[in-house]
N, C-alpha and C positions, 0 to 999 in steps of 0.2 A: 664250520671250522674244518680244517684239513685232516686233523688227526682224531676225528670222531671215532667212536667204537665202531669197528667194521667187522663183518664176519670173516671167517677164515678164507673163504673162496676169493674175496676181494683182495686180501693181502697176498694170496698165492698168485693171483693174476698180476698184481703190481710187481711181485718178485720175479716172475717169469719174463715180463716185459723188460724190466731193468737188466736182467741177465742177458737177454737177447741183444740189447743195445750195447752192453759192456763187451760181450763177445765179438760183436761186429767191429767195434773200435779196436779191440785187441788184435784181431786178424789184420786189420788195415795197418796198424802200427808195426806189427811184426814184418809184414811185407815191405813197408817203408824202410825199416832198419836193415833187413837183408839186402834190399836193393842198393842202399847207400854203401854198405861195406862191399858188396859185389862190384860196384863201380870203382871203389877205391882199389880193390885188389886187382882187377883186370883193366883199369883205366878206360872204361867204356862209357863214361858219363854222357848223357843222362839216361841211356837206354836200359841199363840194368835196374835203375831206380823205377823207371816207368813200368817196365815189365813186372817186377816184383810187387810194386804197389797195386797194379791191376790184379795180379794173382791174389794178393791179400784181400782186396775188395770182393773179388769173386768168391773166395773162400768164406768171407764173412756173410755174404748174401746166401750162400749155400747152407751154411750152418743155421742162419736165421730161418730159412725155409724149412729145413729138416726139423728144427725145434717147433715151429708153428704147426707142421703136420703132426708131430707127436702130441702136441696139446690138443689139436682138433680130434685126433683119433681117441685120445683118452676121454675127452668130453662126450664124444658120440657113443662110447661104450658105457658111459655112466647112465645114459638114458635121460629122461626129462628131470629137471631139477624139482625140488620140493615146491609145491604150490602151483606147478604148471601141469596142465592136462596134456596128455599125448593125443594128437589127432590121429584118426585112423589112416592107414597107409593109402587107401583108395581116395580119401577126401582130398589129398594133396594133388592128385592126378587130374589134369583138366579133361573134361568130357566123360568122367566116370561118375555115375550116380550111385552112391553107397546103398540106396534102397533097391536098386536093380539087381536081380539075381543073374548069374552067368547065363548067357543065351538070350539076354534082352528082355526077360520076363520080370515084371514087378511083383512085389509081395501083395497078396490079396487080403 
């Protein structure tokens, strides 16, 4: 079932994703409306509409990118989630043996 009991982090993720989509649509619609009335005012159809629509889309993508980076930053600051083990930093690097001491000597 879709509305099973879910933990708070799941609902927070759904909320953030929905907000990002809504903001993108809002930026696009605002650009469209400004472009439409800009063309009516200056009689420049369809160029004002095209330019302002593109500006709205770019603003929407920029906002979506900034929100995604903010979410990523906040998740990386939280550290590993409950139930997950953090891997040592050297284990993730290729060619680095965690048993080896600096200088290429192994533990005896």
